[in-house]
C-alpha positions in Angstrom: 0.0 0.0 0.0 1.2 3.5 -0.8 0.7 6.2 1.8 -1.4 9.2 1.2 0.6 12.3 0.7 -1.5 14.7 2.7 -3.9 13.8 5.6 -6.2 16.2 7.4 -6.5 15.2 11.1 -9.1 16.7 13.4 -9.4 16.4 17.1 -12.8 17.0 18.6 -14.0 17.0 22.2 -14.8 13.3 22.7 -12.8 11.2 25.2 -9.9 9.4 23.5 -7.4 12.2 22.9 -4.5 9.7 23.3 -5.6 8.0 20.0 -5.5 11.3 18.1 -2.1 12.4 19.5 -0.5 9.0 18.8 -1.9 9.1 15.3 -0.4 12.5 14.7 2.9 11.3 16.0 2.9 8.3 13.7 1.9 10.2 10.6 4.7 12.8 11.2 7.2 10.0 11.9 6.4 8.5 8.5 6.9 11.8 6.7 3.3 12.4 6.0 2.1 16.0 5.6 -0.6 16.7 8.1 -3.2 19.5 8.1 -4.3 19.6 11.8 -7.6 21.1 13.1 -8.9 20.9 16.6 -11.9 22.3 18.5 -11.9 24.3 21.7 -13.4 21.4 23.6 -10.6 19.2 22.3 -8.2 21.5 24.1 -10.1 20.8 27.3 -10.0 17.1 26.8 -6.3 17.1 26.0 -5.6 18.8 29.3 -7.9 16.4 31.2 -6.7 13.2 29.7 -3.1 13.9 28.9 -2.1 17.1 30.8 -1.4 18.6 27.4 -2.1 22.3 27.0 -2.8 22.7 23.3 -2.2 26.3 22.1 -5.1 28.2 20.7 -3.0 30.0 18.0 -2.2 28.0 14.9 1.5 29.1 14.7 2.0 28.3 18.4 0.4 24.9 17.9 2.7 24.1 15.0 5.7 25.0 17.1 4.4 23.0 20.1 3.8 19.8 18.2 7.1 20.1 16.1 8.9 20.3 19.4 6.8 17.7 21.2 7.5 15.1 18.5 10.8 16.4 17.2 9.1 16.4 13.8 10.5 17.4 10.5 9.8 21.1 9.8 7.2 21.8 7.2 5.2 18.6 7.5 2.6 20.0 10.0 0.2 22.8 9.2 -2.3 23.8 11.8 -5.4 25.8 10.9 -7.6 27.9 13.1 -11.2 27.0 13.7 -12.5 29.9 11.5 -9.7 29.8 8.9 -12.0 29.5 5.9 -9.2 30.1 3.4 -7.5 26.9 4.5 -7.0 24.4 1.7 -9.2 21.9 3.6 -12.2 24.1 3.0 -12.3 23.7 -0.7 -12.7 20.8 -3.1 -10.2 22.5 -5.4 -7.4 21.5 -3.0 -8.4 18.6 -0.9 -6.2 16.4 1.2 -5.8 12.7 0.2 -7.7 11.6 3.3 -9.1 12.9 6.5 -9.4 11.4 10.0 -11.5 12.8 12.8 -10.1 11.2 15.9 -11.6 11.3 18.5 -14.9 12.2 16.9 -17.8 13.5 19.0 -21.3 12.5 18.2 -22.1 16.1 17.7 -19.5 16.4 14.9 -20.5 13.0 13.5 -24.2 14.2 13.3 -23.2 17.5 11.7 -21.2 15.8 9.0 -24.0 13.3 8.4 -26.4 16.2 8.0 -24.1 18.1 5.6 -23.6 21.0 8.0 -20.7 23.3 7.5 -20.8 25.7 10.4 -17.2 24.8 11.5 -14.0 24.2 9.5 -13.8 20.6 10.7 -17.3 19.9 9.4 -16.6 21.6 6.1 -13.3 19.7 5.6 -15.2 16.4 6.2 -17.9 17.5 3.7 -15.2 18.2 1.1 -13.9 14.6 1.6 -17.3 13.1 0.9 -18.2 15.2 -2.1 -14.8 14.7 -3.7 -14.9 10.9 -3.0 -11.8 11.0 -0.8 -11.3 8.8 2.2 -13.0 10.0 5.4 -12.5 8.1 8.7 -14.4 8.9 11.8 -13.3 7.5 15.1 -16.2 7.8 17.6 -15.6 7.1 21.3 -19.0 6.7 22.9 -21.2 4.1 24.6 -23.9 3.1 24.3 -25.0 4.3 20.9 -28.5 5.7 20.6 -30.6 4.9 17.6 -29.8 8.5 16.4 -26.1 7.8 16.6 -26.5 4.5 14.7 -28.6 6.1 12.0 -26.1 8.9 11.5 -23.2 6.4 11.3 -25.2 4.3 8.7 -25.9 7.4 6.7 -22.2 8.3 6.6 -21.2 4.8 5.8 -23.6 4.8 2.9 -22.0 8.1 1.8 -18.6 6.5 1.6 -17.2 7.3 5.1 -15.4 4.7 7.2 -16.7 4.4 10.8 -13.9 3.1 12.9 -14.9 3.1 16.6 -12.2 3.2 19.2 -12.9 -0.4 20.2 -9.5 -2.1 20.9 -9.1 -5.8 20.8 -7.2 -7.9 23.3 -6.0 -10.9 21.4 -2.5 -9.3 21.2 -2.3 -9.4 25.1 -1.8 -5.7 25.7 0.5 -4.9 28.7 -0.1 -1.2 28.9 -2.5 1.6 28.0 -0.2 2.4 25.2 -0.6 -1.1 23.7 -4.4 -0.5 23.8 -4.1 2.9 22.1 -1.7 1.5 19.5 -4.3 -1.2 18.5 -6.8 1.4 17.4 -4.1 3.7 15.8 -2.8 0.7 13.8 -6.2 0.1 12.3 -6.5 3.7 11.3 -3.0 3.6 9.7 -4.0 0.5 7.8 -6.9 2.2 6.3 -4.8 5.2 5.3 -2.2 2.9 3.7 0.5 4.1 6.1 3.1 1.5 7.0 3.7 0.8 10.7 5.0 -1.8 13.1 2.8 -0.9 16.1 1.7 -4.5 16.7 1.9 -7.9 15.0 -0.8 -8.8 12.6 -3.2 -11.7 13.1 -1.4 -14.9 12.3 2.1 -13.4 12.7 4.4 -14.1 15.6 4.9 -11.4 18.2 
């Protein structure tokens, strides 16, 4: 599988920020250009779950993550929540794929309804209308009938619904192992090579 050249990654305010942060780390480590978007509530969740204070300004956020991951300069571009001139807002310059991880049910429902009030929603809408890969990683339980109907609507529109439901057949020894199980599945669907865990049928 050949990796996508540019991936839009969005963090929203659902629990599960370790999944999104680990995914960003892996993408940058593989030399993938990443367009990063995150909501205000995602900043709160990052602080709550990981003690990470995500900057509100895009330039400060780029510097923060480049330093945090010791990433190659130029790979990461962070866009503000109202930055409507960002390339992710237009079908004339779409990324190769987009992942919303973690994805709130509010964001999922907005994308399912075709709403474009926020840049994250618009970027997802662009993916669907341009027939590009869109992966949503919801972290919620239980699912209501409304949640399920929205997910089915998105799946029928071409999106991939990839809930943060880790398996345990690889005998995880840490929280990081559990996080990596989900991130590995996301990377597989993006066509990005990784060695996060052995595949089924392979020896550890």
